[in-house]
All heavy atoms as an XYZ file, in Angstrom:
764
protein
N       0.845     -1.195      0.000
C       0.000      0.000      0.000
C       0.881      1.247      0.000
O       1.850      1.323      0.748
C      -0.881     -0.043      1.248
C      -2.031      0.874      1.204
S      -3.227      0.292     -0.001
C      -4.214      1.727     -0.143
N       0.527      2.198     -0.824
C       1.312      3.422     -0.945
C       0.880      4.454      0.097
O      -0.299      4.572      0.408
C       1.119      4.025     -2.336
C       1.642      3.223     -3.516
C       1.202      3.873     -4.824
C       3.132      3.109     -3.473
N       1.859      5.192      0.614
C       1.556      6.290      1.529
C       1.197      7.520      0.707
O       1.419      7.558     -0.504
C       2.772      6.609      2.418
O       3.826      7.095      1.578
C       3.242      5.388      3.190
N       0.674      8.540      1.371
C       0.325      9.779      0.689
C       1.542     10.436      0.051
O       1.469     10.965     -1.060
N       2.669     10.380      0.743
C       3.908     10.967      0.239
C       4.360     10.249     -1.038
O       4.791     10.882     -2.003
C       4.976     10.843      1.327
C       6.238     11.605      1.081
C       7.151     11.467      2.299
C       8.340     12.387      2.190
N       9.210     12.276      3.367
N       4.253      8.927     -1.044
C       4.643      8.141     -2.215
C       3.713      8.415     -3.393
O       4.160      8.528     -4.536
C       4.638      6.647     -1.877
C       5.749      6.256     -0.922
C       5.581      4.849     -0.375
O       4.471      4.347     -0.263
N       6.691      4.229     -0.021
N       2.408      8.544     -3.116
C       1.453      8.850     -4.184
C       1.736     10.222     -4.796
O       1.666     10.396     -6.010
C       0.018      8.794     -3.672
C      -0.492      7.379     -3.519
C      -1.956      7.369     -3.193
C      -2.448      5.938     -3.074
N      -3.867      5.837     -2.833
N       2.057     11.207     -3.952
C       2.401     12.541     -4.460
C       3.626     12.473     -5.362
O       3.666     13.088     -6.431
C       2.666     13.510     -3.300
C       1.430     14.139     -2.755
C       1.742     15.369     -1.899
N       2.726     15.129     -0.863
C       2.461     14.581      0.330
N       1.235     14.205      0.616
N       3.410     14.423      1.209
N       4.633     11.715     -4.926
C       5.859     11.545     -5.709
C       5.545     10.915     -7.072
O       6.000     11.387     -8.113
C       6.841     10.665     -4.918
C       8.054     10.247     -5.703
C       9.089     11.135     -5.930
C       8.159      8.963     -6.209
C      10.211     10.748     -6.654
C       9.268      8.564     -6.934
C      10.295      9.473     -7.164
N       4.730      9.852     -7.061
C       4.392      9.159     -8.306
C       3.532     10.034     -9.223
O       3.690     10.011    -10.441
C       3.668      7.846     -8.003
C       4.538      6.764     -7.377
C       3.688      5.592     -6.923
C       5.611      6.299     -8.347
N       2.629     10.828     -8.644
C       1.823     11.740     -9.453
C       2.712     12.762    -10.155
O       2.501     13.092    -11.319
C       0.782     12.461     -8.600
C      -0.412     11.605     -8.271
C      -1.604     12.428     -7.844
N      -1.354     13.259     -6.683
C      -1.670     12.927     -5.428
N      -2.256     11.771     -5.185
N      -1.413     13.729     -4.431
N       3.730     13.253     -9.444
C       4.639     14.231    -10.064
C       5.429     13.593    -11.193
O       5.691     14.224    -12.211
C       5.573     14.841     -9.023
O       6.551     13.903     -8.619
N       5.815     12.331    -11.031
C       6.547     11.623    -12.088
C       5.639     11.324    -13.283
O       6.075     11.339    -14.427
C       7.125     10.299    -11.564
C       8.240     10.477    -10.560
C       9.465     11.010    -11.241
C      10.627     11.072    -10.270
N      11.739     11.843    -10.811
N       4.374     11.035    -13.023
C       3.433     10.655    -14.084
C       2.916     11.857    -14.865
O       2.398     11.697    -15.966
C       2.259      9.894    -13.481
N       3.083     13.038    -14.310
C       2.523     14.236    -14.938
C       2.968     14.392    -16.395
O       2.189     14.791    -17.254
C       2.904     15.474    -14.136
C       2.379     16.743    -14.715
N       1.055     17.088    -14.642
C       2.984     17.737    -15.405
C       0.873     18.248    -15.259
N       2.036     18.653    -15.721
N       4.222     14.072    -16.688
C       4.779     14.297    -18.020
C       4.581     13.107    -18.961
O       4.935     13.188    -20.124
C       6.266     14.621    -17.911
C       6.531     15.776    -16.998
N       6.168     17.068    -17.307
C       7.086     15.843    -15.771
C       6.506     17.870    -16.322
N       7.053     17.153    -15.372
N       4.007     12.013    -18.464
C       3.811     10.831    -19.295
C       2.572     10.968    -20.172
O       1.611     11.634    -19.795
C       3.646      9.580    -18.415
C       4.814      9.190    -17.520
C       4.424      7.967    -16.693
C       6.046      8.889    -18.333
N       2.614     10.309    -21.315
C       1.428     10.215    -22.173
C       0.786      8.855    -21.951
O       1.497      7.877    -21.715
C       1.815     10.364    -23.643
C       2.277     11.768    -23.964
O       1.730     12.729    -23.444
N       3.297     11.880    -24.795
N      -0.546      8.774    -22.047
C      -1.205      7.468    -21.904
C      -0.730      6.501    -22.993
O      -0.626      6.886    -24.158
C      -2.684      7.791    -22.088
C      -2.797      9.249    -21.794
C      -1.510      9.859    -22.208
N      -0.400      5.251    -22.610
C       0.066      4.287    -23.608
C      -0.994      3.238    -23.911
O      -0.811      2.437    -24.818
C       1.391      3.615    -23.194
C       1.261      2.884    -21.867
C       2.508      4.629    -23.127
C       2.448      2.034    -21.527
N      -2.099      3.234    -23.171
C      -3.217      2.331    -23.449
C      -4.507      3.125    -23.437
O      -4.620      4.111    -22.704
C      -3.311      1.218    -22.393
C      -2.248      0.180    -22.523
C      -1.125      0.219    -21.722
C      -2.365     -0.845    -23.454
C      -0.127     -0.733    -21.854
C      -1.380     -1.799    -23.582
C      -0.259     -1.752    -22.783
N      -5.470      2.655    -24.237
C      -6.784      3.275    -24.253
C      -7.835      2.190    -24.055
O      -7.767      1.145    -24.684
C      -7.043      3.972    -25.586
C      -6.153      5.168    -25.817
C      -6.447      5.837    -27.145
O      -6.864      5.183    -28.091
N      -6.227      7.139    -27.205
N      -8.777      2.456    -23.164
C      -9.887      1.539    -22.939
C     -11.083      2.122    -23.674
O     -11.508      3.238    -23.384
C     -10.206      1.398    -21.440
C     -11.360      0.437    -21.229
C      -8.980      0.935    -20.674
N     -11.596      1.360    -24.639
C     -12.674      1.869    -25.469
C     -13.974      1.118    -25.270
O     -14.271      0.624    -24.179
N     -14.725      1.015    -26.349
C     -16.062      0.439    -26.314
C     -16.085     -0.992    -25.776
O     -17.008     -1.386    -25.081
C     -16.663      0.483    -27.718
C     -18.101      0.106    -27.759
C     -18.676      0.337    -29.131
C     -20.076     -0.194    -29.141
N     -21.074      0.712    -29.539
N     -15.063     -1.788    -26.094
C     -15.009     -3.179    -25.647
C     -14.758     -3.326    -24.158
O     -14.947     -4.398    -23.590
N     -14.317     -2.266    -23.509
C     -14.004     -2.343    -22.081
C     -12.674     -3.046    -21.843
O     -11.833     -3.126    -22.729
N     -12.495     -3.573    -20.653
C     -11.250     -4.243    -20.274
C     -11.393     -5.732    -20.552
O     -12.368     -6.350    -20.139
C     -10.945     -4.016    -18.772
C      -9.672     -4.717    -18.373
C     -10.855     -2.537    -18.467
N     -10.397     -6.307    -21.238
C     -10.409     -7.747    -21.472
C      -9.096     -8.364    -20.975
O      -8.188     -7.641    -20.556
C     -10.657     -8.073    -22.950
C      -9.652     -7.410    -23.864
O      -8.498     -7.240    -23.498
N     -10.092     -7.027    -25.046
N      -9.007     -9.675    -21.000
C      -7.829    -10.379    -20.473
C      -6.551     -9.967    -21.180
O      -5.514     -9.785    -20.546
C      -8.004    -11.892    -20.644
C      -8.714    -12.566    -19.507
C      -8.773    -14.072    -19.711
O      -7.721    -14.670    -19.993
O      -9.875    -14.625    -19.597
N      -6.629     -9.844    -22.502
C      -5.444     -9.502    -23.292
C      -4.908     -8.123    -22.891
O      -3.696     -7.936    -22.764
C      -5.791     -9.541    -24.782
C      -4.566     -9.440    -25.649
O      -3.493     -9.887    -25.273
N      -4.741     -8.850    -26.812
N      -5.808     -7.173    -22.687
C      -5.394     -5.827    -22.291
C      -4.717     -5.850    -20.921
O      -3.689     -5.202    -20.722
C      -6.602     -4.889    -22.264
C      -6.263     -3.475    -21.858
S      -7.694     -2.423    -21.769
C      -8.044     -2.212    -23.496
N      -5.287     -6.605    -19.986
C      -4.705     -6.702    -18.643
C      -3.295     -7.286    -18.729
O      -2.367     -6.809    -18.073
C      -5.605     -7.551    -17.711
C      -4.907     -7.837    -16.398
C      -6.924     -6.840    -17.458
N      -3.129     -8.298    -19.574
C      -1.818     -8.936    -19.743
C      -0.805     -7.951    -20.327
O       0.327     -7.851    -19.851
C      -1.954    -10.158    -20.654
C      -0.760    -11.076    -20.635
C      -1.031    -12.338    -21.432
C      -0.141    -12.287    -22.644
N      -0.405    -13.224    -23.666
N      -1.206     -7.202    -21.345
C      -0.312     -6.232    -21.966
C       0.061     -5.108    -20.996
O       1.203     -4.662    -20.963
C      -0.957     -5.631    -23.221
C      -1.006     -6.593    -24.377
C      -1.641     -5.971    -25.607
O      -2.388     -4.988    -25.508
N      -1.356     -6.541    -26.756
N      -0.905     -4.662    -20.203
C      -0.628     -3.604    -19.225
C       0.328     -4.121    -18.151
O       1.232     -3.414    -17.714
C      -1.944     -3.062    -18.624
C      -2.694     -2.257    -19.687
C      -1.691     -2.211    -17.386
C      -4.050     -1.756    -19.285
N       0.160     -5.375    -17.725
C       1.076     -5.977    -16.742
C       2.496     -6.021    -17.294
O       3.459     -5.725    -16.572
C       0.598     -7.375    -16.373
N       2.642     -6.378    -18.573
C       3.966     -6.404    -19.197
C       4.563     -4.999    -19.291
O       5.750     -4.802    -19.039
C       3.885     -7.031    -20.590
C       3.603     -8.527    -20.547
C       3.273     -9.104    -21.921
O       3.308     -8.367    -22.934
O       2.959    -10.310    -21.970
N       3.742     -4.015    -19.641
C       4.208     -2.631    -19.733
C       4.635     -2.112    -18.359
O       5.622     -1.375    -18.242
C       3.119     -1.748    -20.319
N       3.905     -2.502    -17.304
C       4.263     -2.084    -15.942
C       5.603     -2.676    -15.526
O       6.380     -2.036    -14.811
C       3.173     -2.500    -14.954
C       1.950     -1.606    -14.900
C       0.816     -2.295    -14.166
C       2.275     -0.279    -14.241
N       5.883     -3.917    -15.955
C       7.168     -4.545    -15.626
C       8.323     -3.760    -16.246
O       9.373     -3.604    -15.647
C       7.178     -6.004    -16.109
C       8.458     -6.752    -15.850
C       8.873     -6.794    -14.379
O       8.008     -6.926    -13.491
O      10.090     -6.673    -14.119
N       8.105     -3.227    -17.438
C       9.147     -2.484    -18.139
C       9.257     -1.047    -17.626
O      10.341     -0.542    -17.374
C       8.881     -2.475    -19.662
C       9.866     -1.581    -20.386
C       8.934     -3.886    -20.203
N       8.100     -0.385    -17.435
C       8.098      1.054    -17.137
C       7.835      1.416    -15.686
O       8.133      2.529    -15.274
C       7.039      1.751    -17.989
C       7.285      1.618    -19.466
C       6.135      2.237    -20.213
N       6.292      2.070    -21.636
C       6.175      3.042    -22.510
N       5.899      4.256    -22.104
N       6.315      2.816    -23.783
N       7.198      0.550    -14.926
C       6.794      0.768    -13.531
C       5.624      1.743    -13.342
O       4.787      1.542    -12.499
C       7.961      1.244    -12.659
C       8.985      0.184    -12.402
C      10.011      0.614    -11.377
O      10.478      1.770    -11.415
O      10.335     -0.206    -10.532
N       5.570      2.805    -14.136
C       4.541      3.834    -13.973
C       3.927      4.128    -15.335
O       4.648      4.501    -16.255
C       5.173      5.105    -13.395
C       4.255      6.232    -12.987
C       3.379      5.830    -11.814
C       5.062      7.467    -12.618
N       2.620      3.924    -15.477
C       1.975      4.171    -16.771
C       0.651      4.900    -16.591
O       0.071      4.896    -15.504
C       1.711      2.868    -17.568
C       0.709      1.962    -16.856
C       2.998      2.147    -17.886
C       0.192      0.839    -17.721
N       0.208      5.501    -17.687
C      -1.105      6.131    -17.741
C      -1.976      5.347    -18.709
O      -1.503      4.895    -19.753
C      -0.998      7.572    -18.246
C      -0.610      8.585    -17.208
C      -0.693      9.969    -17.827
C      -0.358     11.040    -16.830
N      -0.380     12.367    -17.468
N      -3.242      5.202    -18.357
C      -4.233      4.557    -19.214
C      -5.374      5.542    -19.412
O      -5.882      6.114    -18.452
C      -4.766      3.257    -18.573
C      -5.798      2.607    -19.463
C      -3.628      2.296    -18.276
N      -5.753      5.728    -20.666
C      -6.838      6.657    -20.994
C      -8.141      5.883    -21.179
O      -8.150      4.842    -21.828
C      -6.450      7.397    -22.271
O      -7.537      8.039    -22.823
N      -9.230      6.381    -20.596
C     -10.548      5.771    -20.761
C     -11.322      6.639    -21.754
O     -11.575      7.811    -21.479
C     -11.306      5.690    -19.419
C     -12.672      5.059    -19.620
C     -10.499      4.912    -18.397
N     -11.645      6.057    -22.911
C     -12.342      6.815    -23.942
C     -13.809      7.050    -23.562
O     -14.364      6.320    -22.741
C     -12.257      6.066    -25.277
C     -10.843      5.819    -25.799
C     -10.892      5.022    -27.090
C     -10.095      7.116    -26.015
N     -14.429      8.035    -24.191
C     -15.806      8.388    -23.842
C     -16.818      7.320    -24.232
O     -17.869      7.226    -23.631
C     -16.181      9.714    -24.479
C     -15.381     10.863    -23.899
C     -16.031     12.200    -24.139
O     -16.882     12.332    -24.991
N     -15.609     13.188    -23.378
N     -16.478      6.491    -25.233
C     -17.427      5.462    -25.649
C     -17.299      4.173    -24.840
O     -17.944      3.181    -25.146
C     -17.274      5.165    -27.149
C     -15.937      4.545    -27.483
O     -15.047      4.494    -26.661
N     -15.797      4.097    -28.717
N     -16.497      4.195    -23.785
C     -16.334      3.015    -22.920
C     -17.624      2.775    -22.125
O     -18.204      3.713    -21.570
C     -15.160      3.217    -21.978
S     -14.820      1.797    -20.939
N     -18.055      1.511    -22.102
C     -19.300      1.168    -21.404
C     -19.153      1.205    -19.890
O     -20.104      1.475    -19.174
C     -19.768     -0.238    -21.820
C     -20.064     -0.305    -23.316
O     -20.411      0.742    -23.895
O     -19.945     -1.401    -23.882
N     -17.938      0.922    -19.401
C     -17.710      0.851    -17.951
C     -17.370      2.231    -17.393
O     -16.844      3.095    -18.083
C     -16.559     -0.111    -17.659
C     -16.846     -1.547    -18.037
C     -15.594     -2.403    -17.931
O     -14.619     -2.173    -18.626
N     -15.646     -3.388    -17.055
N     -17.629      2.400    -16.117
C     -17.272      3.621    -15.398
C     -15.754      3.659    -15.220
O     -15.116      2.626    -15.049
C     -17.984      3.593    -14.029
C     -17.681      4.816    -13.211
O     -17.665      5.922    -13.787
O     -17.446      4.665    -11.996
N     -15.163      4.846    -15.223
C     -13.696      4.948    -15.134
C     -13.154      4.376    -13.824
O     -12.083      3.778    -13.798
C     -13.245      6.386    -15.334
C     -13.764      7.321    -14.268
C     -13.573      8.772    -14.630
N     -14.231      9.567    -13.618
C     -13.600     10.446    -12.862
N     -12.332     10.682    -13.022
N     -14.273     11.101    -11.941
N     -13.893      4.536    -12.724
C     -13.452      3.984    -11.446
C     -13.494      2.459    -11.475
O     -12.628      1.797    -10.900
C     -14.316      4.517    -10.298
C     -14.161      6.024    -10.132
O     -13.014      6.506    -10.219
O     -15.180      6.707     -9.923
N     -14.490      1.927    -12.149
C     -14.614      0.475    -12.302
C     -13.452     -0.066    -13.149
O     -12.855     -1.087    -12.812
C     -15.948      0.182    -12.996
C     -16.352     -1.258    -13.030
C     -17.691     -1.430    -13.753
O     -18.605     -0.610    -13.511
O     -17.794     -2.377    -14.540
N     -13.114      0.645    -14.230
C     -11.983      0.260    -15.086
C     -10.689      0.291    -14.280
O      -9.877     -0.633    -14.351
C     -11.876      1.205    -16.314
C     -10.581      0.964    -17.077
C     -13.065      1.022    -17.224
N     -10.506      1.336    -13.482
C      -9.298      1.470    -12.665
C      -9.174      0.307    -11.684
O      -8.091     -0.258    -11.502
C      -9.319      2.794    -11.901
N     -10.278     -0.073    -11.059
C     -10.284     -1.175    -10.097
C      -9.929     -2.500    -10.773
O      -9.118     -3.280    -10.262
C     -11.653     -1.260     -9.419
C     -11.775     -2.343     -8.383
C     -10.774     -2.202     -7.255
O     -10.533     -1.061     -6.813
O     -10.224     -3.233     -6.824
N     -10.536     -2.753    -11.939
C     -10.274     -4.001    -12.676
C      -8.807     -4.073    -13.100
O      -8.158     -5.111    -12.953
C     -11.209     -4.109    -13.913
C     -10.792     -5.257    -14.816
C     -12.645     -4.285    -13.465
N      -8.275     -2.955    -13.607
C      -6.883     -2.952    -14.067
C      -5.900     -3.119    -12.910
O      -4.940     -3.877    -13.011
C      -6.567     -1.655    -14.826
C      -7.213     -1.501    -16.198
C      -6.854     -0.154    -16.802
C      -6.787     -2.624    -17.122
N      -6.134     -2.419    -11.807
C      -5.195     -2.506    -10.687
C      -5.217     -3.885    -10.038
O      -4.181     -4.431     -9.680
C      -5.455     -1.416     -9.648
O      -6.722     -1.572     -9.075
N      -6.403     -4.488     -9.913
C      -6.462     -5.829     -9.316
C      -5.959     -6.892    -10.295
O      -5.292     -7.837     -9.901
C      -7.879     -6.149     -8.851
O      -8.754     -6.182     -9.950
N      -6.242     -6.724    -11.579
C      -5.814     -7.700    -12.581
C      -4.309     -7.738    -12.783
O      -3.742     -8.779    -13.103
N      -3.655     -6.599    -12.600
C      -2.203     -6.524    -12.799
C      -1.433     -6.507    -11.477
O      -0.215     -6.412    -11.484
C      -1.834     -5.250    -13.589
O      -2.294     -4.103    -12.868
C      -2.430     -5.254    -14.975
N      -2.133     -6.555    -10.355
C      -1.525     -6.449     -9.017
C      -0.749     -5.144     -8.861
O       0.294     -5.106     -8.217
C      -0.607     -7.641     -8.718
C      -1.382     -8.928     -8.624
O      -2.520     -8.947     -8.153
N      -0.792    -10.000     -9.105
N      -1.260     -4.082     -9.471
C      -0.596     -2.780     -9.415
C      -1.311     -1.868     -8.424
O      -2.449     -2.121     -8.036
C      -0.610     -2.137    -10.799
N      -0.613     -0.823     -8.032
C      -1.194      0.179     -7.140
C      -1.879      1.257     -7.979
O      -1.317      1.737     -8.959
C      -0.095      0.855     -6.312
C       0.596     -0.066     -5.339
C      -0.219     -0.333     -4.089
O      -1.234      0.358     -3.861
O       0.165     -1.235     -3.349
N      -3.095      1.610     -7.604
C      -3.794      2.699     -8.270
C      -3.314      4.002     -7.644
O      -3.554      4.266     -6.466
C      -5.305      2.539     -8.087
C      -6.176      3.608     -8.702
C      -6.004      3.653    -10.213
C      -7.627      3.372     -8.347
N      -2.597      4.803     -8.423
C      -2.043      6.049     -7.907
C      -3.091      7.153     -7.969
O      -3.306      7.872     -6.998
C      -0.797      6.472     -8.717
C      -0.254      7.808     -8.220
C       0.275      5.404     -8.632
N      -3.785      7.248     -9.125
C      -4.699      8.371     -9.308
C      -5.669      8.094    -10.448
O      -5.312      7.452    -11.428
C      -3.871      9.613     -9.644
C      -4.644     10.875     -9.819
C      -3.737     12.045    -10.169
O      -2.778     11.887    -10.905
N      -4.034     13.194     -9.618
N      -6.890      8.580    -10.296
C      -7.846      8.646    -11.406
C      -8.208     10.113    -11.525
O      -8.803     10.692    -10.619
C      -9.109      7.807    -11.130
C     -10.102      7.960    -12.275
C      -8.770      6.358    -10.910
N      -7.798     10.727    -12.627
C      -8.093     12.143    -12.823
C      -8.661     12.332    -14.224
O      -8.054     11.913    -15.194
C      -6.850     13.026    -12.567
C      -7.205     14.488    -12.661
C      -5.715     12.668    -13.478
C      -6.194     15.413    -12.049
N      -9.847     12.899    -14.302
C     -10.530     13.004    -15.591
C     -10.791     11.607    -16.118
O     -11.331     10.763    -15.412
N     -10.378     11.347    -17.338
C     -10.513     10.018    -17.911
C      -9.171      9.305    -17.981
O      -8.973      8.434    -18.827
C     -11.150     10.110    -19.309
C     -12.622     10.415    -19.227
O     -13.277     10.043    -18.256
N     -13.144     11.105    -20.212
N      -8.251      9.686    -17.119
C      -6.914      9.101    -17.121
C      -6.651      8.383    -15.802
O      -6.934      8.912    -14.725
C      -5.849     10.200    -17.331
O      -6.182     10.915    -18.521
C      -4.474      9.603    -17.485
N      -6.097      7.176    -15.922
C      -5.769      6.352    -14.760
C      -4.254      6.218    -14.685
O      -3.612      5.947    -15.704
C      -6.407      4.949    -14.903
C      -7.922      5.060    -15.018
C      -6.004      4.048    -13.749
C      -8.591      3.793    -15.516
N      -3.685      6.417    -13.497
C      -2.248      6.252    -13.307
C      -2.023      5.010    -12.446
O      -2.572      4.898    -11.349
C      -1.618      7.494    -12.626
C      -0.129      7.308    -12.445
C      -1.902      8.748    -13.433
N      -1.220      4.078    -12.963
C      -0.915      2.822    -12.270
C       0.578      2.709    -12.006
O       1.400      3.139    -12.820
C      -1.355      1.620    -13.120
C      -2.839      1.457    -13.406
C      -3.059      0.346    -14.419
C      -3.597      1.163    -12.136
N       0.922      2.104    -10.860
C       2.326      1.868    -10.508
C       2.492      0.441    -10.009
O       1.667     -0.055     -9.237
C       2.777      2.828     -9.398
C       4.121      2.456     -8.809
C       5.293      2.757     -9.486
C       4.218      1.802     -7.591
C       6.523      2.403     -8.963
C       5.437      1.441     -7.063
C       6.596      1.742     -7.755
O       7.809      1.393     -7.240
N       3.555     -0.197    -10.474
C       3.925     -1.503     -9.950
C       5.436     -1.600     -9.976
O       6.060     -1.369    -11.009
C       3.316     -2.631    -10.791
C       3.628     -4.001    -10.217
C       2.957     -5.088    -11.015
C       3.268     -6.440    -10.406
N       2.715     -7.530    -11.208
N       6.014     -1.935     -8.836
C       7.468     -2.045     -8.751
C       7.952     -3.175     -9.647
O       7.423     -4.279     -9.620
C       7.873     -2.314     -7.299
C       9.357     -2.256     -7.079
C       9.717     -2.412     -5.608
O       8.919     -2.004     -4.755
O      10.788     -2.961     -5.340
N       8.972     -2.875    -10.443
C       9.506     -3.852    -11.393
C      10.457     -4.813    -10.679
O      11.201     -4.416     -9.787
C      10.248     -3.117    -12.515
O      10.851     -4.029    -13.380
N      10.412     -6.090    -11.086
C      11.334     -7.069    -10.514
C      12.699     -7.003    -11.179
O      13.726     -7.106    -10.534
C      10.753     -8.477    -10.665
C       9.477     -8.720     -9.888
C       8.911    -10.096    -10.180
C       7.629    -10.357     -9.449
N       6.503     -9.564     -9.943
N      12.701     -6.823    -12.515
C      13.938     -6.878    -13.304
C      14.634     -5.516    -13.401
O      15.794     -5.395    -13.083
C      13.616     -7.373    -14.721
C      12.793     -8.644    -14.747
C      13.640     -9.888    -14.654
O      14.619     -9.973    -15.397
O      13.300    -10.766    -13.847
N      13.920     -4.506    -13.896
C      14.542     -3.199    -14.144
C      13.868     -2.108    -13.329
O      13.007     -1.390    -13.803
C      14.540     -2.848    -15.643
C      13.314     -3.366    -16.365
O      12.604     -4.226    -15.882
N      13.057     -2.830    -17.536
N      14.313     -1.975    -12.086
C      13.770     -0.984    -11.168
C      14.300      0.395    -11.523
O      15.499      0.584    -11.660
C      14.161     -1.367     -9.739
C      13.500     -0.525     -8.690
C      13.444     -1.304     -7.393
C      13.017     -0.432     -6.245
N      11.858      0.389     -6.511
N      13.384      1.351    -11.699
C      13.798      2.695    -12.112
C      13.465      3.748    -11.064
O      14.246      4.665    -10.854
C      13.103      3.078    -13.432
C      13.482      2.160    -14.561
C      12.509      2.278    -15.729
O      11.497      2.954    -15.632
N      12.831      1.614    -16.823
N      12.332      3.604    -10.403
C      11.884      4.632     -9.452
C      12.215      4.216     -8.029
O      11.958      3.089     -7.625
C      10.377      4.846     -9.583
C       9.874      5.403    -10.906
C       8.360      5.379    -10.939
C      10.381      6.800    -11.119
N      12.750      5.146     -7.271
C      13.025      4.934     -5.854
C      12.005      5.739     -5.069
O      12.034      6.965     -5.070
C      14.448      5.388     -5.524
C      14.938      4.958     -4.161
C      15.041      3.444     -4.007
O      15.558      2.770     -4.909
O      14.574      2.944     -2.969
N      11.068      5.048     -4.415
C       9.998      5.725     -3.683
C      10.514      6.316     -2.370
O      11.359      5.725     -1.710
C       8.876      4.751     -3.357
C       8.069      4.210     -4.529
C       7.011      3.250     -4.010
C       7.422      5.318     -5.303
N      10.002      7.503     -2.005
C      10.352      8.045     -0.670
C       9.718      7.193      0.427
O       8.735      6.514      0.194
C       9.741      9.456     -0.708
C       8.718      9.421     -1.775
C       9.117      8.358     -2.749
N      10.283      7.236      1.604
C       9.778      6.415      2.715
C       8.526      6.987      3.336
O       8.273      8.075      3.491
C      10.847      6.284      3.803
C      12.069      5.626      3.269
C      12.279      4.344      3.969
N      13.237      3.578      3.187
C      13.271      2.287      3.151
N      12.420      1.579      3.806
N      14.162      1.655      2.449
C-alpha cells in the first residue's frame, strides 16, 4: 500500500507521461490486462486513458486494471488512470519512505 507521500511523488513523475493504453467500447479484457502488466514490468509507472465510448465507469476500469495486474492505483483524474507496480527486473523509481 502506498503512503500519501509516495502517491504525491508518483503523481509528479506521471505528470509528463502520455497514456500508452486506451480503454474503449469493448471495455477491459484479459489480453489488455496482460499487456498492461507487461508494460508495468518495463516502465513501472503508466497512464491509461478511458475513452468516452467506454461502457464501464472509469473507477470500475481502474479497479479491474489494478487488481488484474496487481498494481497500485495512484490516481484517477478526468478520464486518465495512473498505475504503478514495482519492477522485478529493471527498477527505475526509488519511492520516498
